[in-house]
Structure formats: C-alpha cells, structure tokens
GUDREN-75021 format. One record per residue (C-alpha): x, y, z. Coordinates in steps of 0.1 Angstrom, whole numbers, always signed. Layout:
<sites>
X / Y / Z;
...
</sites>
This chain:
<sites>
+334 / +1526 / -666;
+300 / +1534 / -646;
+264 / +1513 / -648;
+240 / +1534 / -649;
+209 / +1532 / -627;
+179 / +1514 / -646;
+147 / +1507 / -627;
+117 / +1486 / -639;
+92 / +1506 / -665;
+60 / +1494 / -677;
+77 / +1493 / -708;
+101 / +1464 / -695;
+72 / +1445 / -684;
+73 / +1411 / -703;
+38 / +1399 / -687;
+9 / +1392 / -691;
+15 / +1370 / -722;
-1 / +1343 / -742;
+22 / +1310 / -740;
+21 / +1306 / -774;
+33 / +1341 / -779;
+58 / +1338 / -751;
+72 / +1306 / -767;
+79 / +1323 / -803;
+97 / +1349 / -784;
+117 / +1324 / -763;
+122 / +1304 / -794;
+135 / +1337 / -816;
+158 / +1350 / -786;
+177 / +1314 / -786;
+177 / +1312 / -825;
+152 / +1282 / -823;
+182 / +1265 / -803;
+168 / +1230 / -797;
+184 / +1228 / -762;
+157 / +1252 / -753;
+128 / +1230 / -739;
+91 / +1251 / -733;
+65 / +1226 / -724;
+30 / +1237 / -723;
+4 / +1220 / -698;
-33 / +1225 / -694;
-58 / +1218 / -668;
-97 / +1207 / -672;
-108 / +1244 / -663;
-85 / +1258 / -694;
-57 / +1269 / -671;
-25 / +1268 / -689;
+12 / +1268 / -678;
+46 / +1273 / -694;
+81 / +1256 / -680;
+106 / +1263 / -696;
+145 / +1258 / -694;
+175 / +1249 / -710;
+182 / +1215 / -709;
+220 / +1212 / -703;
+218 / +1235 / -678;
+194 / +1223 / -650;
+188 / +1189 / -634;
+164 / +1176 / -653;
+155 / +1145 / -627;
+153 / +1175 / -602;
+128 / +1195 / -628;
+106 / +1166 / -629;
+105 / +1157 / -592;
+108 / +1185 / -571;
+86 / +1208 / -598;
+67 / +1190 / -622;
+53 / +1164 / -601;
+37 / +1190 / -574;
+27 / +1214 / -603;
+6 / +1184 / -626;
-8 / +1170 / -593;
-22 / +1199 / -577;
-62 / +1199 / -572;
-60 / +1236 / -569;
-65 / +1258 / -599;
-31 / +1271 / -614;
-22 / +1305 / -601;
+12 / +1322 / -593;
+3 / +1323 / -557;
-8 / +1284 / -555;
+21 / +1275 / -572;
+43 / +1290 / -546;
+29 / +1270 / -522;
+28 / +1238 / -541;
+64 / +1236 / -554;
+91 / +1230 / -521;
+120 / +1241 / -534;
+138 / +1268 / -516;
+153 / +1293 / -544;
+117 / +1301 / -557;
+119 / +1336 / -571;
+98 / +1360 / -592;
+110 / +1376 / -623;
+87 / +1402 / -646;
+114 / +1414 / -673;
+126 / +1395 / -706;
+159 / +1412 / -695;
+156 / +1387 / -660;
+142 / +1358 / -678;
+170 / +1356 / -705;
+200 / +1360 / -678;
+180 / +1332 / -658;
+179 / +1306 / -681;
+217 / +1312 / -690;
+225 / +1302 / -653;
+203 / +1274 / -649;
+170 / +1285 / -640;
+134 / +1269 / -646;
+107 / +1293 / -654;
+67 / +1288 / -646;
+45 / +1310 / -660;
+9 / +1310 / -658;
-11 / +1324 / -687;
-25 / +1359 / -679;
-2 / +1364 / -648;
+21 / +1399 / -643;
+54 / +1375 / -633;
+68 / +1342 / -635;
+82 / +1317 / -613;
+120 / +1308 / -614;
+140 / +1284 / -596;
+176 / +1276 / -593;
+184 / +1238 / -605;
+214 / +1242 / -619;
+231 / +1212 / -635;
+269 / +1223 / -629;
+301 / +1200 / -634;
+331 / +1207 / -617;
+365 / +1192 / -606;
+367 / +1178 / -571;
+387 / +1197 / -541;
+427 / +1188 / -548;
+460 / +1199 / -540;
+466 / +1233 / -548;
+493 / +1231 / -582;
+503 / +1269 / -585;
+515 / +1274 / -547;
+533 / +1246 / -530;
+535 / +1240 / -493;
+552 / +1215 / -473;
+533 / +1220 / -439;
+494 / +1228 / -434;
+463 / +1224 / -456;
+466 / +1223 / -492;
+432 / +1225 / -507;
+429 / +1245 / -535;
+396 / +1263 / -548;
+379 / +1250 / -576;
+357 / +1264 / -608;
+324 / +1257 / -589;
+318 / +1292 / -572;
+290 / +1266 / -547;
+319 / +1243 / -540;
+344 / +1276 / -529;
+317 / +1292 / -507;
+313 / +1256 / -490;
+347 / +1254 / -483;
+352 / +1290 / -468;
+322 / +1287 / -447;
+336 / +1255 / -433;
+368 / +1273 / -425;
+348 / +1302 / -410;
+327 / +1290 / -388;
+307 / +1320 / -377;
+272 / +1339 / -385;
+296 / +1373 / -384;
+307 / +1359 / -422;
+293 / +1378 / -451;
+291 / +1367 / -486;
+275 / +1396 / -507;
+262 / +1383 / -537;
+271 / +1410 / -573;
+263 / +1399 / -608;
+290 / +1414 / -633;
+291 / +1416 / -670;
+261 / +1429 / -689;
+264 / +1405 / -721;
+280 / +1375 / -700;
+268 / +1378 / -666;
+293 / +1362 / -638;
+282 / +1357 / -601;
+310 / +1373 / -579;
+310 / +1374 / -539;
+321 / +1398 / -518;
+339 / +1379 / -486;
+344 / +1392 / -450;
+337 / +1391 / -413;
+313 / +1422 / -406;
+330 / +1423 / -370;
+362 / +1425 / -383;
+367 / +1439 / -414;
+370 / +1476 / -418;
+340 / +1493 / -433;
+356 / +1518 / -454;
+374 / +1486 / -474;
+342 / +1469 / -476;
+324 / +1502 / -491;
+353 / +1506 / -514;
+353 / +1472 / -528;
+315 / +1473 / -530;
+316 / +1504 / -549;
+339 / +1494 / -572;
+320 / +1463 / -578;
+288 / +1480 / -584;
+307 / +1510 / -608;
+317 / +1481 / -631;
+302 / +1485 / -666;
+318 / +1458 / -687;
+302 / +1427 / -707;
+328 / +1400 / -691;
+351 / +1398 / -661;
+361 / +1361 / -669;
+381 / +1355 / -637;
+393 / +1367 / -607;
+427 / +1375 / -618;
+410 / +1395 / -647;
+383 / +1416 / -625;
+415 / +1426 / -602;
+426 / +1443 / -633;
+398 / +1461 / -639;
+394 / +1473 / -601;
+429 / +1483 / -597;
+440 / +1513 / -580;
+468 / +1519 / -605;
+468 / +1501 / -639;
+498 / +1515 / -650;
+519 / +1495 / -623;
+538 / +1464 / -626;
+533 / +1452 / -594;
+499 / +1434 / -584;
+481 / +1453 / -556;
+457 / +1425 / -547;
+467 / +1391 / -537;
+457 / +1360 / -557;
+454 / +1328 / -543;
+445 / +1293 / -547;
+449 / +1280 / -511;
+415 / +1281 / -491;
+438 / +1281 / -462;
+456 / +1314 / -473;
+420 / +1329 / -480;
+403 / +1321 / -448;
+433 / +1331 / -429;
+436 / +1367 / -444;
+397 / +1372 / -441;
+399 / +1364 / -404;
+427 / +1393 / -400;
+398 / +1418 / -412;
+408 / +1419 / -451;
+380 / +1415 / -482;
+379 / +1387 / -507;
+364 / +1380 / -534;
+352 / +1345 / -554;
+345 / +1345 / -588;
+325 / +1321 / -606;
+344 / +1293 / -628;
+376 / +1311 / -614;
+397 / +1284 / -592;
+415 / +1315 / -572;
+402 / +1339 / -544;
+414 / +1375 / -544;
+427 / +1392 / -511;
+424 / +1433 / -507;
+439 / +1454 / -492;
+473 / +1437 / -496;
+507 / +1451 / -492;
+540 / +1445 / -505;
+552 / +1427 / -480;
+520 / +1400 / -480;
+533 / +1388 / -515;
+565 / +1372 / -494;
+545 / +1359 / -472;
+539 / +1320 / -470;
+511 / +1298 / -454;
+539 / +1277 / -442;
+553 / +1304 / -421;
+524 / +1300 / -398;
+526 / +1266 / -392;
+567 / +1264 / -384;
+585 / +1276 / -350;
+584 / +1312 / -351;
+620 / +1317 / -355;
+624 / +1295 / -383;
+592 / +1311 / -402;
+616 / +1346 / -395;
+644 / +1332 / -411;
+624 / +1318 / -441;
+603 / +1355 / -444;
+635 / +1374 / -442;
+654 / +1353 / -464;
+628 / +1361 / -494;
+635 / +1393 / -487;
+674 / +1387 / -493;
+664 / +1369 / -525;
+646 / +1399 / -535;
+674 / +1422 / -533;
+697 / +1394 / -548;
+667 / +1393 / -579;
+667 / +1430 / -587;
+702 / +1445 / -581;
+727 / +1413 / -584;
+734 / +1414 / -622;
+728 / +1450 / -625;
+756 / +1456 / -600;
+778 / +1432 / -620;
+772 / +1447 / -653;
+784 / +1485 / -637;
+811 / +1472 / -621;
+828 / +1455 / -653;
+817 / +1481 / -670;
+826 / +1512 / -652;
+838 / +1508 / -619;
+864 / +1484 / -620;
+881 / +1498 / -586;
+853 / +1482 / -564;
+865 / +1444 / -576;
+892 / +1428 / -557;
+923 / +1423 / -575;
+922 / +1387 / -579;
+886 / +1385 / -588;
+890 / +1412 / -615;
+919 / +1390 / -632;
+895 / +1361 / -631;
+867 / +1385 / -645;
+892 / +1397 / -669;
+902 / +1363 / -686;
+862 / +1347 / -681;
+858 / +1377 / -705;
+888 / +1382 / -726;
+870 / +1360 / -757;
+834 / +1373 / -752;
+829 / +1397 / -781;
+797 / +1418 / -764;
+797 / +1447 / -737;
+785 / +1432 / -703;
+751 / +1447 / -709;
+746 / +1427 / -742;
+759 / +1397 / -724;
+736 / +1400 / -699;
+704 / +1407 / -715;
+711 / +1378 / -738;
+711 / +1353 / -708;
+681 / +1369 / -691;
+664 / +1363 / -723;
+678 / +1331 / -720;
+666 / +1326 / -688;
+631 / +1340 / -696;
+625 / +1319 / -727;
+633 / +1285 / -709;
+611 / +1292 / -684;
+581 / +1301 / -702;
+586 / +1273 / -727;
+587 / +1252 / -695;
+554 / +1264 / -683;
+536 / +1260 / -716;
+551 / +1224 / -725;
+535 / +1194 / -708;
+547 / +1187 / -672;
+571 / +1161 / -678;
+582 / +1176 / -711;
+586 / +1212 / -694;
+610 / +1200 / -668;
+631 / +1184 / -691;
+637 / +1214 / -711;
+642 / +1234 / -680;
+672 / +1212 / -668;
+686 / +1196 / -699;
+681 / +1230 / -717;
+696 / +1253 / -689;
+725 / +1227 / -688;
+736 / +1222 / -724;
+725 / +1255 / -734;
+744 / +1272 / -708;
+775 / +1249 / -715;
+774 / +1258 / -752;
+774 / +1297 / -753;
+802 / +1297 / -725;
+824 / +1272 / -748;
+812 / +1296 / -778;
+825 / +1328 / -760;
+794 / +1343 / -764;
+794 / +1348 / -722;
+815 / +1345 / -694;
+810 / +1316 / -668;
+812 / +1339 / -643;
+779 / +1359 / -656;
+763 / +1324 / -661;
+765 / +1322 / -621;
+750 / +1355 / -613;
+720 / +1350 / -638;
+711 / +1317 / -626;
+714 / +1330 / -587;
+691 / +1359 / -601;
+665 / +1338 / -620;
+667 / +1312 / -588;
+664 / +1344 / -560;
+630 / +1355 / -581;
+612 / +1319 / -576;
+617 / +1321 / -535;
+586 / +1348 / -539;
+557 / +1327 / -529;
+534 / +1347 / -555;
+535 / +1342 / -592;
+524 / +1372 / -601;
+552 / +1394 / -576;
+579 / +1370 / -588;
+570 / +1377 / -625;
+572 / +1414 / -617;
+607 / +1412 / -599;
+620 / +1397 / -632;
+605 / +1425 / -651;
+619 / +1452 / -632;
+652 / +1438 / -632;
+659 / +1445 / -673;
+653 / +1482 / -667;
+678 / +1481 / -639;
+701 / +1462 / -660;
+701 / +1488 / -688;
+704 / +1516 / -664;
+734 / +1502 / -650;
+748 / +1496 / -683;
+744 / +1534 / -693;
+752 / +1552 / -662;
+769 / +1526 / -637;
+764 / +1529 / -602;
+745 / +1560 / -605;
+717 / +1545 / -629;
+711 / +1519 / -604;
+707 / +1544 / -575;
+682 / +1562 / -602;
+663 / +1529 / -606;
+664 / +1520 / -568;
+650 / +1556 / -559;
+621 / +1556 / -587;
+614 / +1522 / -578;
+610 / +1531 / -543;
+591 / +1565 / -547;
+568 / +1541 / -571;
+560 / +1518 / -543;
+552 / +1546 / -520;
+529 / +1562 / -542;
+508 / +1530 / -549;
+478 / +1522 / -531;
+457 / +1488 / -528;
+422 / +1493 / -519;
+428 / +1530 / -513;
+458 / +1517 / -484;
+495 / +1522 / -487;
+509 / +1494 / -502;
+543 / +1498 / -483;
+524 / +1497 / -451;
+537 / +1489 / -424;
+572 / +1507 / -432;
+557 / +1537 / -450;
+534 / +1550 / -430;
+556 / +1533 / -402;
+539 / +1512 / -379;
+562 / +1495 / -353;
+537 / +1471 / -337;
+528 / +1456 / -377;
+565 / +1449 / -383;
+561 / +1414 / -367;
+535 / +1403 / -391;
+549 / +1419 / -424;
+588 / +1415 / -423;
+594 / +1386 / -395;
+575 / +1366 / -372;
+575 / +1367 / -331;
+560 / +1340 / -310;
+522 / +1337 / -311;
+522 / +1348 / -279;
+528 / +1379 / -289;
+507 / +1381 / -320;
+477 / +1389 / -304;
+468 / +1421 / -323;
+457 / +1420 / -362;
+471 / +1444 / -384;
+468 / +1478 / -375;
+474 / +1492 / -403;
+440 / +1484 / -419;
+422 / +1498 / -391;
+400 / +1466 / -379;
+368 / +1469 / -361;
+387 / +1442 / -341;
+421 / +1447 / -333;
+426 / +1423 / -306;
+424 / +1387 / -315;
+431 / +1370 / -278;
+443 / +1384 / -244;
+479 / +1386 / -242;
+485 / +1380 / -208;
+466 / +1352 / -208;
+483 / +1334 / -239;
+513 / +1340 / -218;
+506 / +1324 / -188;
+523 / +1292 / -176;
+500 / +1260 / -181;
+520 / +1239 / -158;
+503 / +1221 / -130;
+517 / +1239 / -98;
+530 / +1211 / -72;
</sites>
C-alpha cells in the first residue's frame, strides 16, 4: 500500500477567496452541519475576517479569550501578517488548500482568514475528553509502577517524557489515514536507537495508504513483517513503564491517537515472556519466574498432544500402573483420545471467551462455576476421562502464565494443530509439528530483525536478558542483537566496586 507523493499545485490552492463563497463552500462540505461555526467580522476600514471551527472539537472559552479578543481589539488593519503578531497562541500554522483546512477542522483546529489573502491561519485549540491515568487492567503486575496508557495521545506523550527526561527523546509525528486521519508518534532515543530500525519504521509508516488505522494493534497488522504468522511480531503494552524501559534500551516505540496501548519494535519471541516484575525482583527470583514461563510454554503446547499420542499409539511409554489407571478412566468414554481432547479444549476456550465478554463479576462466576460444574458433569456422563481433564486444565493454566495476551492466545491456537498431528501420526506427528514450528520461528522477522534472537543467531552476551537474569552489576550492556548505538549502559567495574566505608 504505497502513498503517492502529492505536492501543492495552483489547482489545489483555495485562496484568495470571498468570505461568502468560503462560508457556502464550508457548509456544503459539512452538509450544512449546525456544529460548524462560521463567523464574519468587519473593521471600520471595510476589511473582513472569518473565524470558523467545529463547536464541540475546539475549546470555545479559549477561542474567545485567546483568539477573538486579540483580533477584535487590534488597532491595526487586519492582515495575515498583523494577526500573526496579535494572537499569542503557540500552535499557529498557515494552511492554503481545502484538504488541509477540512482535515484541520476535524482535529480541533480554529481557522482565521482575512478576505483576499492567500493563506489562512490555524490554531489547535482541541477540546478533548479522556479518562484519567489508571491502573493497568490487562497486564497485571504486583511490583513496580502500574500506570497504564489512556486514549489521549497528549497524555501518553507527557507520561513518556516524564519517564525519559532527555533531550535525545524524539517523537516524530505522522498523520496516517487519508479518509479518517489519525496522529501517530514514532518514539525513540536518537543517541541509543539503531538508525536502521528507525528508518525502517519511518518508511513503513510513510508508505501506508489506508483510509483509517483505528488503533495501535490494527496499525501493527499493517506493518507486520509476516501477515500470515499466528505469532505477534511487535509487543503491544498498556504499561507505560514497560514502554519506556524498552525505549531506553534502544528499541523503537509507537503511540497512536485514541489508543490505550503502545507498540515496541523490534521484539523477539522471548520478549513476550518478560514481565516488568522481573526487573524489580531479586535476580534469582526473577530468573526462576522467567524460566517457569518457558516451562509452562512447553506444557501448553505439548502436554495434551503427548497424552493423545501415548494413549493412541505408544502405550509402551506409559508406566504399567498408570496405564491401568488410564484404561479404567477411559473404559466408558465412547470417543477416541483426539476427539475427547479437542472437545475439552474447545470447552475451555468457550468458557474463556464467555468470561472475557461478560461483565467482570458475571465473567468470574462463569469461569469458576462453569469450569467446575461442567467438568464434573461431563466426567460423570462418561464423555471424557478425569485424567484428560487434569491435563487440559494444566495446559490452559500454563498458557495463562504468559504476560502478553496476544502471545498467550497464539500459543493456544498452536496447540490445536499439534493435537491433530498427534492424533493422526503419534509422536512422529508431534516431531513434524515441532520442526515446522521451529523453522517458522527461525524465518520470522520483527522489523527486519531475527525473531528468535539471541538464540538464533546466537548471541551469548544477550542470553542473560532473554532467558534469565543476572545481577544488575552484570547487565551493563544493552541488547546487542539489535545493535544499539550505545551498547554500554554504565561502567561494569564501577558498579561492582565495594561501597562500604573502609575502617
């Protein structure tokens, strides 16, 4: 989707224009919308000026106090140059084309046009309602800051600048969407971020030719490296602390107007298993929890397929005592293990989706009561075995340990084809599925960077940031896989030096 370069030509010029004709044109464009305010004022010398804006989009009190009062009280003859000096508003810009003016009105700009001039003055006096900063709901944390982004881009930018107090912090502005334009900010620290990553993201945003982007998560899908992959290639977070931490590490971020989440790129497969709590805990506890999540990943993907393969084809790998127990449990089940497992997994996904869509209190009740009562009922009815209920429940719990919702959903989706392969071909099918999965992850890219880094390609010095944690004294380097401009965060020898007072 490429955007064609369009420069301003004489054909695009709207001005000079008579005010009556300009008013009629604006009203026709907005279908005589009563919210469009178009006021004409005239001086004793006969000079006329028009002030027009959409009522609910602009702060009318600020329009009167900061804009109209200086204009109407001016002793000079009205002109574009004199009004530039008389109106003390920092967001002053000039617009010359009809397309620029229409887009400006829709984002809260107030326009002043002096009859006969070749350009109009615009001032951003946006009257925008937004919710206050609150605790994150989708990314639960126990330790550390818990402030989440809001739908207000200005608020989100303020929070980021408050956290990264550096003149190197850059927030490039893009307007994406030719029918419903939306402001997008490309965020990075210019002294740390890799310039190739910045240029790649900038180019992808400039090449977008869409009518609307809607949200950060939708924008991510437009600029993905692989749209056919089930795995997310960029990390979307609602935690301001997670966003700013990755920006300071040299990655590139993105904030979108009316979106309560920020995007981080490039991201690796291992980034989705990191939690902000890992940074605030002791290094050994943080490492344990991170390794626990990777173990849970293996359980979520492989434990149910292994059960299906063992019960269907490979009885010899099951201990005799367990085999007798499984045989008794399955004696009354009329379905093969594959159908039985798919039925239970489908039931788990049904309960999860119902709990997520219902109001909070009702959703919690559905999850608990539905899981317990329905699970017990289908076992008593002989539709499934008790052992498989335990295995499917363990698989579901393992997938919920992933801190990122998108990655957790992707893992649950991957488990279904793995179960089908196990039911059709046994352990050989699981091996085929695992190999295909690894090959896919090896080929996958995130902003042009390897998705499995630092495991492939192998970077030994990055393993302590991806798979586990070392004490902070040993984490003086940034993620070298992404080749940041500044690889060192601090002097390692100084950080390890003994701080006690010598007697």
